[in-house]
C-alpha positions in Angstrom: -17.7 -33.4 12.2 -16.4 -33.5 15.7 -14.5 -30.5 17.0 -13.0 -29.3 20.2 -11.3 -26.1 21.4 -8.5 -25.8 23.9 -6.7 -22.7 25.1 -3.0 -22.5 25.6 -1.1 -19.7 27.2 2.1 -19.3 25.2 4.9 -17.3 26.7 6.7 -15.2 24.0 10.1 -13.6 24.5 9.6 -10.6 22.3 7.4 -7.5 22.6 4.2 -7.8 20.6 1.9 -4.8 20.0 -1.6 -6.0 19.9 -5.2 -4.9 19.8 -8.0 -6.4 21.8 -9.6 -8.1 18.8 -8.9 -11.5 17.3 -6.4 -12.1 14.6 -7.0 -15.0 12.3 -4.6 -17.0 10.2 -6.2 -19.3 7.6 -6.3 -20.8 4.2 -3.7 -21.7 1.6 -1.2 -23.2 4.0 -1.3 -26.4 2.0 0.2 -24.6 -1.0 3.7 -25.7 -1.8 6.6 -23.3 -1.5 7.3 -21.0 -4.4 10.8 -20.3 -5.7 11.7 -16.7 -5.3 15.5 -16.5 -5.3 16.7 -13.2 -6.6 19.5 -12.8 -9.0 22.8 -12.3 -7.3 21.1 -12.9 -3.9 23.0 -15.1 -1.5 20.0 -16.9 0.0 21.7 -20.1 1.0 20.9 -21.0 4.6 18.9 -17.9 5.1 16.1 -19.8 6.9 18.7 -21.1 9.4 19.0 -17.7 11.0 15.3 -17.1 11.4 14.9 -16.2 15.0 11.7 -17.4 16.7 10.7 -17.5 20.3 11.0 -20.9 22.1 7.7 -22.6 21.4 8.2 -26.1 22.7 4.6 -26.9 22.4 5.0 -26.9 18.6 8.5 -28.4 18.4 7.4 -31.7 19.8 4.2 -33.7 20.4 2.1 -32.0 23.1 -0.5 -33.6 25.2 -3.3 -31.3 26.5 -5.7 -33.1 28.7 -6.9 -36.0 26.6 -6.0 -34.4 23.3 -2.7 -34.6 21.3 -1.3 -32.0 18.9 1.6 -33.1 16.7 4.0 -30.6 15.1 2.6 -31.4 11.7 -1.1 -31.6 12.6 -3.7 -29.5 10.9 -5.3 -26.9 13.1 -7.3 -23.7 12.9 -5.6 -20.9 14.8 -6.6 -17.5 16.1 -4.6 -15.3 18.4 -6.5 -13.2 20.9 -5.6 -11.2 23.9 -9.0 -10.8 25.4 -8.5 -13.6 27.9 -5.0 -12.9 28.9 -4.2 -11.2 32.2 -0.8 -10.1 30.8 -2.2 -7.7 28.3 -3.3 -4.2 28.7 -6.1 -3.9 26.1 -6.5 -0.2 26.8 -3.0 0.5 25.7 -2.3 -1.4 22.4 1.1 0.3 22.1 2.4 -1.3 25.3 4.7 -4.3 24.7 3.3 -7.5 26.1 5.0 -10.8 27.0 2.2 -13.3 26.4 -0.5 -14.2 24.0 -3.4 -16.7 24.3 -3.5 -19.2 21.5 -7.0 -20.7 20.9 -6.8 -23.9 18.8 -9.7 -25.5 17.1 -9.2 -28.9 15.3 -11.6 -30.6 13.0 -11.2 -33.9 11.3 -10.2 -33.6 7.6 -9.9 -29.9 7.9 -6.5 -28.6 7.0 -5.7 -25.0 7.6 -2.8 -24.1 9.7 0.1 -26.3 10.7 2.4 -26.0 13.7 5.0 -24.4 11.4 2.4 -21.7 10.5 2.1 -20.8 14.2 5.8 -20.3 14.4 6.0 -18.2 11.2 3.0 -16.2 12.2 4.6 -15.2 15.5 7.8 -14.4 13.6 5.9 -12.1 11.3 4.3 -10.4 14.2 7.8 -9.6 15.7 9.2 -8.4 12.4 6.3 -6.0 11.9 6.9 -4.6 15.3 10.4 -3.8 14.2 9.6 -2.5 10.7 6.5 -0.5 9.7 4.3 -2.3 7.2 3.7 0.4 4.5 0.8 0.1 2.1 1.1 2.3 -0.9 -2.5 2.7 -1.9 -5.9 2.8 -0.1 -9.0 4.4 -1.6 -11.0 4.7 1.6 -11.4 8.5 1.2 -13.4 8.2 -2.0 -15.7 5.6 -0.4 -16.3 8.0 2.5 -17.2 10.6 -0.2 -19.5 8.2 -2.0 -21.2 6.6 1.0 -21.6 9.5 3.5 -20.7 12.5 1.4 -17.5 13.2 3.4 -19.5 13.8 6.6 -17.3 12.4 9.4 -19.3 13.6 12.5 -21.3 10.3 12.7 -18.6 8.1 11.1 -17.0 5.7 13.6 -13.8 4.5 11.9 -12.9 2.7 15.2 -15.9 0.3 14.8 -16.4 -2.9 12.8 -17.5 -1.6 9.4 -18.0 -5.1 8.2 -21.3 -5.0 10.2 -22.1 -1.3 9.6 -24.2 -0.2 6.6 -23.5 1.0 4.0 -20.0 -0.4 4.3 -21.2 -3.9 5.1 -23.2 -4.0 1.8 -20.3 -3.0 -0.4 -17.8 -5.3 -2.0 -15.5 -2.2 -2.3 -15.1 -1.8 1.5 -12.0 -3.4 3.3 -10.8 -0.9 5.8 -11.5 0.2 9.4 -9.2 1.0 12.4 -9.6 -2.4 14.2 -8.7 -4.3 11.0 -5.7 -2.0 10.3 -4.5 -2.7 13.8 -5.0 -6.5 13.4 -3.3 -6.3 10.0 -0.2 -4.8 11.7 -0.3 -1.7 9.4 2.4 0.8 10.3 1.8 3.3 7.5 -1.1 3.8 5.1 -1.1 6.0 2.0 -4.7 7.3 1.7 -5.5 8.5 -1.8 -7.2 11.8 -2.8 -8.9 10.9 -6.1 -11.0 12.9 -8.5 -12.7 11.0 -11.3 -11.3 11.5 -14.8 -14.6 13.0 -15.9 -13.8 16.0 -13.7 -10.8 16.9 -15.8 -10.9 20.5 -17.1 -13.9 21.1 -14.8 -13.7 20.8 -11.0 -10.9 18.2 -10.5 -8.8 20.6 -8.4 -11.8 21.4 -6.1 -12.6 17.7 -5.6 -9.0 16.8 -4.9 -8.8 19.6 -2.3 -11.9 18.3 -0.6 -10.4 14.8 -0.5 -7.2 16.1 1.0 -9.2 17.9 3.6 -11.2 14.7 4.3 -8.0 12.7 4.9 -6.6 15.4 7.3 -9.9 15.5 9.2 -10.1 11.7 9.4 -6.6 11.3 10.8 -7.2 14.2 13.2 -10.3 12.6 14.6 -8.3 9.6 15.8 -5.1 11.0 17.3 -4.6 8.0 19.6 -4.4 5.7 16.6 -3.3 7.7 13.6 -0.8 10.4 12.8 -0.2 12.4 9.7 3.2 11.8 8.2 5.1 13.9 5.7 8.5 12.3 5.6 10.3 8.9 6.0 11.3 9.9 9.5 7.7 10.7 10.3 6.7 7.2 9.4 9.4 5.7 11.6 8.4 8.0 14.5 4.7 7.2 14.3 5.5 3.5 14.3 7.6 3.9 17.4 4.6 5.6 19.0 2.4 2.8 18.2 0.3 4.8 15.7 -0.5 4.3 12.0 1.4 6.8 9.9 -1.1 8.3 7.5 0.1 9.8 4.3 -1.6 11.6 1.4 -1.2 10.7 -2.3 -3.1 12.2 -5.2 -4.2 9.8 -8.0 -4.3 11.4 -11.4 -2.3 14.2 -12.9 -5.5 15.9 -14.0 -6.0 16.8 -10.4 -3.4 19.6 -10.6 -5.4 21.4 -13.4 -2.3 21.8 -15.6 -0.9 24.2 -12.9 2.5 23.9 -11.2 1.2 26.3 -8.6 -1.6 23.8 -7.7 1.1 21.1 -7.5 3.1 23.1 -5.0 0.0 23.9 -3.0 -0.8 20.2 -2.8 2.7 19.6 -1.4 2.2 22.3 1.2 -1.0 20.6 2.3 0.8 17.3 2.8 0.6 15.4 -0.5 3.7 13.3 -1.0 3.0 11.4 -4.2 1.2 12.2 -7.4 0.1 9.4 -9.8 0.8 11.1 -13.2 -2.3 9.7 -14.9 -5.4 7.7 -13.9 -7.5 5.9 -16.5 -7.4 9.0 -18.8 -4.7 10.9 -20.6 -3.9 14.3 -19.1 -3.0 17.2 -21.2 0.7 16.4 -20.6 1.0 12.6 -20.0 -0.5 9.4 -21.4 -2.4 6.8 -19.5 -2.0 3.1 -20.1 -5.7 2.6 -20.7 -7.4 2.5 -24.1 -11.1 2.7 -23.5 -14.1 1.7 -25.5 -14.7 5.2 -26.6 -11.5 5.2 -28.5 -9.4 7.3 -26.2 -5.8 6.3 -26.9 -2.4 7.6 -25.7 -1.9 10.7 -27.8 1.3 12.4 -26.6 3.8 9.6 -27.1 4.6 9.8 -23.4 5.3 13.1 -21.6 4.9 16.5 -23.2 7.4 19.2 -22.5 5.1 20.5 -19.8 4.9 16.9 -18.4 8.7 16.8 -18.1 8.5 20.1 -16.2 5.9 18.5 -13.8 8.3 15.7 -13.0 11.2 18.0 -12.5 9.1 20.2 -10.1 8.1 17.1 -8.2 11.8 16.2 -7.8 12.4 19.7 -6.5 9.5 19.5 -4.0 10.4 16.0 -2.8 7.1 14.6 -4.1 7.2 11.0 -5.3 6.4 10.3 -8.9 3.9 7.4 -9.2 3.8 5.5 -12.5 0.9 3.2 -11.8 -1.7 3.8 -14.6 0.8 5.4 -17.0 1.6 4.2 -20.5 4.9 2.5 -21.2 6.2 5.5 -23.1 5.3 7.8 -20.2 7.3 5.5 -17.9 10.3 5.6 -20.2 10.2 9.4 -20.4 10.0 9.7 -16.6 13.1 7.5 -16.2 14.9 9.9 -18.5 13.8 13.0 -16.6 13.5 12.1 -13.0 16.5 12.5 -10.7 14.7 10.8 -7.9 13.5 7.2 -7.6 9.9 6.5 -8.7 7.2 4.3 -7.3 4.5 2.1 -8.8 2.0 2.6 -5.9 -0.3 -0.3 -6.9 1.0 -2.5 -9.8 2.1 -6.1 -10.2 4.2 -8.1 -12.7 3.0 -7.9 -16.4 4.7 -11.3 -17.1 2.3 -13.1 -14.8 -0.8 -11.0 -15.7 -0.8 -8.9 -18.9 -2.9 -6.1 -17.5 -1.8 -2.6 -18.6 -1.6 -1.7 -14.9 1.3 -4.1 -14.4 5.0 -3.5 -15.0 6.7 -5.2 -18.0 10.1 -6.8 -17.7 11.9 -4.1 -19.6 10.5 -1.4 -17.3 11.5 -3.5 -14.3 15.1 -3.4 -15.6 14.9 0.4 -15.9 13.6 0.5 -12.4 16.9 -1.0 -11.2 18.9 1.9 -12.6 16.3 4.4 -11.3 16.3 2.9 -7.8 12.5 2.8 -7.5 10.0 0.3 -6.2 7.0 -1.7 -7.4 4.3 -1.9 -4.7 2.5 -5.1 -5.6 -1.3 -4.8 -5.9 -3.9 -7.2 -4.6 -6.7 -6.8 -7.2 -7.5 -10.2 -8.6 -7.6 -8.9 -12.2 -4.0 -7.6 -11.8 -2.9 -10.8 -10.0 -4.4 -13.6 -12.1 -6.2 -11.6 -14.8 -9.4 -13.2 -13.5 -11.9 -12.9 -10.7 -10.2 -15.6 -8.7 -6.8 -15.3 -7.0 -5.1 -16.3 -3.7 -2.5 -15.0 -1.3 -0.1 -17.5 -3.0 -0.6 -15.8 -6.3 0.3 -12.4 -4.8 3.4 -14.0 -3.4 4.2 -15.3 -6.8 4.3 -11.7 -8.2 6.6 -10.7 -5.4 8.9 -13.7 -6.0 8.9 -13.0 -9.8 9.9 -9.4 -9.4 12.6 -10.5 -6.9 13.9 -13.1 -9.3 14.1 -10.5 -12.1 15.6 -7.5 -10.4 16.2 -8.3 -6.7 14.7 -7.9 -3.3 15.3 -4.1 -3.0 12.6 -3.1 -5.5 9.4 -4.5 -3.9 6.8 -3.1 -1.6 3.1 -3.6 -0.9 0.3 -1.5 -2.6 -3.0 -3.3 -2.0 -5.5 -0.9 -3.6 -8.0 -1.8 -0.8 -11.3 0.1 -0.9 -10.8 0.7 -4.6 -11.1 -3.0 -5.7 -14.0 -5.4 -5.7 -12.3 -8.7 -6.1 -9.7 -9.6 -3.4 -7.5 -12.7 -3.2 -8.5 -15.5 -0.9 -6.4 -15.0 2.3 -6.1 -11.2 1.6 -9.7 -10.2 1.9 -9.2 -7.0 3.8 -6.6 -4.9 5.6 -6.3 -7.3 8.6 -4.9 -10.1 6.4 -1.4 -8.6 5.5 0.4 -11.0 7.9 -0.9 -13.9 5.8 1.1 -12.7 2.9 4.3 -12.5 4.9 3.7 -16.0 6.4 3.4 -17.2 2.8 6.7 -15.6 1.8 8.4 -16.8 5.0 7.6 -20.4 4.1 10.1 -20.1 1.3 13.6 -21.1 2.5 15.0 -18.4 0.3 13.6 -15.6 2.4 15.4 -14.2 5.4 14.1 -11.9 8.2 15.8 -9.0 6.5 14.1 -9.8 3.2 10.7 -9.8 4.8 11.4 -6.4 6.5 12.5 -4.9 3.2 9.3 -5.8 1.4 7.2 -4.7 4.4 8.6 -1.2 4.6 12.3 -0.7 4.5 12.5 -0.6 0.7 9.9 2.2 0.6 11.6 4.1 3.3 14.8 4.0 1.3 13.0 5.3 -1.8 11.3 8.1 0.2 14.6 9.1 1.8 16.3 9.1 -1.6 13.6 11.5 -3.0 14.1 13.7 0.0 17.8 13.8 -0.6 17.3 14.8 -4.2 15.0 17.6 -3.0 17.6 18.8 -0.5 20.3 18.7 -3.1 18.3 20.8 -5.6 17.5 23.3 -2.9 21.1 23.5 -1.8 22.1 24.7 -5.3 19.3 27.2 -5.5 16.9 25.5 -8.0 13.9 27.8 -8.0 10.2 26.9 -8.6 9.3 26.6 -12.2 7.1 29.3 -13.7 6.4 27.4 -16.9 2.9 27.3 -18.2 1.3 24.7 -20.3 1.0 26.0 -23.9 -2.2 26.0 -25.8 -1.1 23.3 -28.3 -0.7 20.8 -25.4 -4.4 21.1 -24.3 -6.9 18.5 -25.3 -9.4 19.9 -27.8 -12.2 19.9 -25.3 -10.1 21.4 -22.5 -11.5 24.9 -23.0 -14.8 24.0 -21.5 -15.7 25.5 -18.2 -12.4 27.5 -18.1 -11.9 31.2 -17.7 -9.4 32.4 -20.2 -7.2 35.0 -18.4 -5.4 35.9 -21.6 -8.6 37.7 -22.8 -8.2 40.4 -20.1 -7.0 43.8 -21.1 -4.0 43.8 -18.8 -3.6 46.9 -16.6 -6.8 48.5 -18.1 -9.0 45.7 -17.0 -11.5 46.7 -14.3 -11.6 44.7 -11.0 -15.1 43.9 -9.6 
């Protein structure tokens, strides 16, 4: 199969932040447009106001030497800055005015059309204006598993695809170069303790993971910046850095202690997933496992309701991914702040218990929360195989049910082992937005909402609830979990303070 490569210098009239590595755009451009019009959305003519730079070379037939590229021709495209004299590769945050387009065309090979080039450059501009926020990345636990949390010899700014043990793992999708190429503006890194550590050393493991995240971000101050608020995300993005936030996955990590919850917040934790794949002593998980563990509380216990209220008071986001339907309903009754699903998709398209049913989607409208759509194939297609088009289908479905303001991105990278074609790792986020932008029902503002504006709105609303509760003098709760709310095996590896003899107890 004969192939040729030509290089074109394309002048672009907008600032484009870039790294020195290549950015690919590939498969699935043949897929037909999906309908995604939201109820009550006025999407008529929305594609007419899509602003793109003047790219005459794709608006009409272009002759380059002896070769001809038509607007509808099939091409393979990568965008690179390594050959351009206009780009300062040492300062990726510096706006540039040009990119080099390298075009490779092969007979009968259909990947990217001229329209894809235009949409890709549009997406680049929109992600310069709005931070792309991913709600869930499990890299910290992989660092714990692979190198035991030792960061001294860990080079996050290298290509981990070619670095053992990361290169040998199907669970590894993240490094700094790929985050840069993926245009990520803010990443939620997850502090996770396995369910088996419940009632044992879950709090310690979680603290170690929080420490790991802080140390990782601190090691790369030119590229990453810890963020604790919506304004911090925006500021980091303006500085050309990746806002790095901390979430805790699994309510068992607080050890049934509101004091631990508050300490986590002081360390920088800004969301808590109420359950993981196990019930806590105060909330039910969605998972029923082979050992017969089933939801046992009917949602939240009284202490669980107090946890949610205390999270509202702190300004910590309530994450309902992994929770049972009854737990979700109880949270909607209790929480004064919007909630998030940090990595869930639409149950109607894939009936995984991780995904959000239609009736819960409707409740989310009243709550003002957000579903951050996951990329794991078994949550997207309920099978090993999925594509970027299938992920776009989930986004379009949720939009059609409850509108554009309730959607975000929550990939689950580094915690999943089957990724959609076209979304193989963190550098591929632009592919998803190109896929969405092909739909004439999507405007620039719609794309920016899904990228990050919806999440920023939810985060700010939670902060406003926090500020309101503080302004009226709501004090930290002193409630303790009562013995009847413990699981039967919860007494293992626990010191019972109630057995001490009060003031007569000796201190050693």
